[in-house]
C-alpha positions in Angstrom: -36.0 -27.0 3.1 -38.3 -24.5 1.0 -38.2 -23.4 -2.5 -36.9 -20.2 -1.2 -33.8 -22.0 0.4 -32.8 -24.5 -2.4 -33.2 -21.2 -5.0 -30.5 -19.2 -2.8 -28.3 -22.2 -2.6 -28.3 -23.2 -6.7 -27.6 -19.3 -7.0 -24.6 -19.3 -4.8 -23.2 -22.5 -6.5 -24.0 -21.1 -10.4 -22.3 -17.9 -8.8 -19.4 -19.6 -7.6 -19.0 -21.7 -10.3 -18.9 -18.8 -12.5 -16.4 -16.8 -10.6 -14.2 -20.0 -10.6 -14.4 -20.1 -14.7 -13.9 -16.4 -14.8 -10.2 -17.2 -13.5 -7.1 -18.5 -14.8 -7.5 -22.1 -16.7 -4.5 -24.5 -15.3 -3.8 -27.8 -17.0 -6.1 -28.1 -19.7 -3.2 -30.9 -20.8 -1.9 -34.0 -19.0 1.5 -33.6 -19.0 4.4 -31.1 -20.5 4.9 -32.8 -23.7 1.1 -31.8 -24.3 1.4 -28.6 -22.8 3.9 -27.4 -25.5 2.1 -29.4 -28.0 -0.8 -27.2 -27.3 1.0 -24.1 -27.7 2.5 -25.0 -30.7 -0.8 -25.6 -32.0 -2.4 -22.9 -30.9 1.0 -20.2 -31.2 0.5 -19.3 -27.8 3.0 -18.8 -25.2 2.9 -21.1 -22.0 2.7 -19.4 -18.7 3.8 -21.6 -16.1 2.9 -21.1 -12.1 6.1 -22.9 -10.8 4.7 -23.3 -7.2 5.0 -26.0 -4.0 2.8 -27.4 -1.7 3.8 -25.3 1.3 4.3 -21.8 -0.5 2.1 -19.3 1.5 2.7 -16.5 -0.9 1.6 -19.3 -4.1 -1.6 -19.7 -1.9 -2.1 -16.2 -1.6 -1.8 -15.6 -5.8 -4.3 -18.3 -6.1 -6.9 -17.2 -4.1 -6.6 -13.0 -4.6 -5.4 -12.6 -8.4 -5.9 -16.0 -10.3 -9.2 -15.9 -10.0 -9.8 -12.7 -10.8 -11.6 -12.0 -13.9 -9.7 -9.3 -15.8 -6.4 -11.6 -15.2 -8.5 -14.6 -16.2 -9.7 -13.2 -19.3 -6.2 -12.1 -20.7 -4.5 -15.2 -19.6 -6.6 -17.7 -20.9 -6.6 -15.9 -24.3 -3.2 -15.3 -24.7 -1.5 -18.6 -22.9 -1.3 -22.2 -22.2 -1.6 -22.2 -18.6 0.2 -24.4 -16.3 0.5 -25.1 -12.9 3.3 -27.0 -11.9 4.4 -27.9 -8.3 8.3 -27.9 -8.4 8.7 -30.8 -6.0 6.8 -33.3 -7.3 6.6 -35.4 -11.1 7.7 -33.4 -13.9 8.0 -30.0 -11.7 11.9 -31.5 -10.5 13.3 -31.6 -13.9 11.9 -28.5 -14.8 12.9 -26.5 -11.8 16.4 -27.9 -12.6 15.9 -26.7 -16.2 14.9 -23.4 -15.2 16.8 -22.7 -12.2 13.8 -22.3 -10.1 15.3 -21.6 -6.7 12.5 -19.1 -5.1 8.5 -19.6 -5.3 6.5 -18.6 -6.4 8.3 -17.7 -9.7 6.3 -17.3 -13.1 7.9 -18.4 -16.7 6.7 -17.7 -19.9 8.1 -19.9 -22.8 7.7 -20.6 -26.1 6.7 -24.0 -27.5 10.8 -25.0 -28.0 10.4 -24.4 -24.2 12.4 -21.4 -24.4 11.9 -18.7 -21.6 10.3 -15.2 -23.0 10.0 -13.5 -19.6 10.3 -14.5 -16.4 9.1 -12.6 -12.8 8.7 -13.8 -9.1 7.2 -13.2 -6.0 3.2 -12.3 -4.7 2.4 -9.1 -6.4 -1.5 -7.4 -7.1 -3.8 -8.0 -9.9 -2.0 -4.8 -11.7 1.3 -5.4 -11.3 0.6 -9.2 -12.0 -1.4 -8.2 -15.2 1.1 -5.9 -16.5 4.0 -8.8 -16.4 1.4 -11.0 -18.4 1.1 -8.2 -20.9 5.0 -7.8 -20.9 5.3 -11.2 -21.7 3.1 -10.8 -25.1 4.5 -7.9 -26.1 7.4 -9.0 -28.5 8.9 -5.1 -27.7 9.1 -5.7 -24.0 9.4 -9.3 -23.1 12.5 -10.4 -20.8 14.0 -12.3 -23.7 13.6 -9.3 -26.7 15.1 -6.9 -23.6 18.2 -8.9 -22.7 19.2 -9.6 -26.4 18.4 -6.0 -27.2 20.9 -4.7 -24.1 23.5 -7.1 -25.1 23.7 -6.3 -28.9 24.5 -2.6 -26.6 20.8 -0.4 -26.5 21.8 1.8 -24.1 19.0 4.5 -24.0 17.7 5.2 -21.0 14.0 4.5 -21.0 14.9 1.3 -22.1 17.7 0.3 -19.5 15.7 1.4 -17.0 12.8 -0.9 -17.8 15.4 -3.5 -18.3 16.5 -2.6 -15.0 13.2 -2.8 -13.6 12.5 -6.4 -15.3 15.6 -8.0 -13.7 14.6 -6.7 -10.1 12.7 -9.4 -10.1 14.2 -12.4 -11.4 18.5 -11.6 -11.2 19.0 -9.2 -8.4 23.0 -9.2 -9.1 22.5 -8.3 -12.5 20.2 -5.6 -12.0 22.5 -4.3 -8.7 25.3 -3.5 -11.8 22.6 -2.0 -14.4 21.4 0.2 -11.9 24.6 1.7 -10.7 25.5 2.3 -14.6 22.3 4.5 -15.0 23.3 6.2 -12.3 26.9 6.9 -13.3 25.4 7.5 -16.9 21.9 9.7 -16.4 22.7 13.4 -17.6 21.1 16.3 -16.1 19.0 16.9 -18.7 17.4 13.4 -18.4 17.3 14.1 -14.7 15.1 16.4 -15.6 11.9 14.9 -16.9 9.5 12.2 -16.1 11.9 9.8 -17.0 14.8 11.2 -14.3 11.9 10.7 -11.7 10.8 7.5 -13.1 14.9 6.7 -12.1 15.4 8.7 -9.0 12.3 7.2 -7.3 14.2 3.4 -8.3 17.4 4.2 -7.5 18.3 6.9 -5.1 19.1 5.5 -2.3 20.5 8.2 0.2 20.7 11.7 0.6 24.3 12.0 -0.7 24.7 9.7 -3.3 24.1 11.3 -6.4 20.3 10.7 -7.6 19.4 11.0 -3.8 21.3 14.5 -3.3 19.3 15.6 -6.9 16.3 14.9 -5.8 16.4 16.6 -2.4 18.0 19.8 -3.8 15.4 20.0 -6.7 12.0 18.4 -5.2 9.9 21.5 -6.8 11.3 19.9 -10.2 9.8 16.8 -9.8 6.6 18.3 -9.1 5.1 17.8 -12.7 5.8 14.2 -12.9 5.0 12.8 -9.5 2.3 13.1 -6.8 2.8 15.3 -3.0 2.8 11.7 -1.6 5.4 10.5 -3.7 7.7 13.2 -3.1 7.2 12.8 1.0 7.9 9.1 0.6 10.8 9.5 -1.2 12.2 12.4 1.4 11.3 10.6 4.5 13.3 6.9 2.9 16.7 9.2 2.0 16.6 10.8 5.3 15.8 7.7 7.4 19.2 6.5 5.5 21.3 9.1 6.5 20.0 8.9 10.1 20.9 5.7 10.2 24.2 6.6 9.1 25.0 8.9 12.0 23.3 5.8 14.5 26.1 3.7 13.4 28.6 6.6 13.5 27.5 7.9 17.1 27.2 11.3 15.8 24.5 12.5 18.2 24.3 16.1 17.0 23.9 15.5 13.6 21.4 12.7 14.7 19.1 15.1 16.7 19.4 17.8 13.9 17.8 15.4 11.5 15.4 13.8 14.1 13.7 17.4 14.1 12.5 17.0 10.4 10.3 13.7 11.9 9.2 14.8 15.2 8.2 17.8 14.7 5.9 17.4 11.4 2.2 17.7 11.8 2.0 14.3 10.0 1.5 10.9 12.2 3.4 8.6 10.3 6.3 10.8 10.3 6.2 10.9 13.9 6.4 7.3 14.0 9.4 7.2 12.5 10.9 9.7 15.0 10.0 7.1 17.6 11.5 4.3 15.9 14.9 6.1 14.7 15.2 7.5 18.0 14.6 4.1 19.6 17.4 2.4 17.4 19.8 5.2 18.4 19.8 4.7 22.4 19.4 0.9 21.7 22.6 1.2 19.5 24.5 3.1 22.3 23.1 0.8 25.1 21.2 4.2 26.6 18.8 2.2 28.7 17.2 4.8 30.8 16.9 6.7 27.3 15.5 3.6 25.5 12.8 2.9 28.3 11.2 6.5 28.0 11.5 7.2 24.4 9.2 3.3 24.1 7.4 4.1 26.8 6.1 7.3 25.4 5.9 5.7 22.0 3.8 2.7 23.7 1.6 5.2 25.4 1.3 7.6 22.8 2.1 7.2 19.1 2.2 4.0 18.7 0.0 2.6 20.7 -2.2 1.1 18.0 0.5 -0.4 15.6 1.3 -3.5 16.0 3.8 -4.2 13.7 5.9 -1.2 14.7 5.8 -2.5 18.1 6.6 -5.6 17.3 9.6 -4.3 15.0 10.9 -2.2 18.0 11.0 -5.8 20.4 12.4 -7.6 18.1 15.5 -5.3 17.2 15.9 -5.1 21.2 15.7 -8.6 21.5 18.5 -8.9 18.7 21.1 -6.1 20.2 20.3 -6.4 24.0 20.3 -9.9 24.9 22.6 -9.2 27.4 20.4 -6.3 29.2 17.3 -7.2 31.6 16.0 -4.2 31.2 15.9 -3.7 27.7 14.4 -7.2 27.1 11.7 -6.3 29.8 10.6 -3.5 27.4 10.8 -5.4 24.3 8.0 -8.1 26.3 5.8 -4.9 27.1 5.9 -3.6 23.4 6.0 -7.3 21.6 2.7 -8.3 24.7 0.9 -5.2 23.3 1.7 -5.7 19.6 -0.1 -9.1 20.0 -2.6 -7.8 22.1 -3.7 -5.7 18.8 -2.7 -8.1 15.9 -3.1 -11.8 17.2 -3.6 -13.7 14.1 0.1 -11.9 12.5 2.9 -15.0 12.1 5.4 -12.4 12.8 4.1 -10.7 15.7 3.2 -14.0 17.7 6.9 -15.3 16.6 8.4 -11.9 18.1 6.6 -12.1 21.5 7.9 -16.1 21.7 11.6 -15.0 21.4 11.4 -12.5 24.1 9.6 -14.7 26.3 12.4 -17.3 25.2 15.2 -14.3 26.4 13.4 -14.0 29.4 12.8 -17.2 30.3 8.8 -16.9 30.4 8.1 -20.4 29.6 3.9 -20.4 30.1 3.2 -17.1 27.9 6.4 -18.5 25.1 4.6 -21.4 24.9 1.4 -20.0 24.1 3.0 -17.7 21.5 5.2 -20.2 19.9 2.4 -22.9 19.5 0.1 -20.0 18.0 3.1 -18.8 15.7 3.9 -22.4 14.5 0.0 -22.6 13.6 0.2 -19.3 11.5 3.9 -20.4 9.8 1.7 -23.2 7.7 0.6 -20.0 5.3 4.3 -19.1 5.5 7.6 -20.7 3.3 9.0 -24.3 4.3 12.0 -22.1 6.3 9.4 -19.8 8.4 7.8 -23.6 9.1 11.2 -24.7 10.2 12.0 -21.8 11.9 8.7 -21.4 14.0 9.0 -25.1 15.1 12.8 -24.5 16.2 11.7 -21.7 18.6 9.0 -23.8 20.0 10.9 -26.8 20.7 13.6 -24.1 22.6 10.8 -22.9 24.8 9.5 -26.3 25.8 12.7 -27.4 27.1 12.8 -24.3 29.2 
């Protein structure tokens, strides 16, 4: 090996070591008691990454967020960091104590073991870093906000922030607080940056209070939002209305709204139009119309969109299991999706499921085996479902 090659390898090793040191430094103590003692001695909170060995999102956080230099700098400075498997050793008791049921869950506790802040799920660097900053801020962390709420604080800015915090950890409580915000927000408050924040978070349809106000007064929110944000909310609210028309079998109202998507100069809106129209015909069991609109989408607006093609196939397999013509259409959609994105678990799984419904064993086995392999990066529940699907196809 030449000196140049040795130098290159050494530089790569040193670079990798430096990068590893830039991320969060976990488990500098050997047990939970030592961790709490270290937190007390350094007057710091403890950050606990509650994970399991099978949790895909946990591994994603390891590879994409915990290694980030900005995350490492903040967390190493402000917290004692503990990574604890909730299914092994001390993790079992801690999971029970803190009611940890989903992974990853992120806890910030003091040296007495009291939860100061709590959040969960996979999130990008900026969002995760903001959670850490909230935890270290006595005025913004979960414990502080909960005490303020329970003591009667109800100004909109505070309650909205509390609602958004609860969304990640206590969805039921968050939903109740959200309903209270919608009922009590004033017209004056709606016409503000805070009002836009509330509308974006809580509008659900064109007909609920915040959704209707937004649809009638979009220009008023221009000062606090981008065009893209307003268009995204508009699309979401109109789509919600259209699903109502689908289930009510109100074809005139549905078709009138569909023009909003189908005549748009934006590809994403035309894609949404195709998805909605396919759902309409599927729900009404109108086979010829369903095949016509999905054939056009397959050759046109959705021909390179693996995710949406797979979604259509999955819906058709679920809704029309007794309709062989629609199942054959689902097969074509799912097969195209797999060709576009063969390394996506959900896409392989959908194709395998459609093949099972049509008793296409050879293709189904190939897709099921691939989806089972890809499921190793997902949750244990997903792994179990993928194995069950494989077992069913093997029995064909």
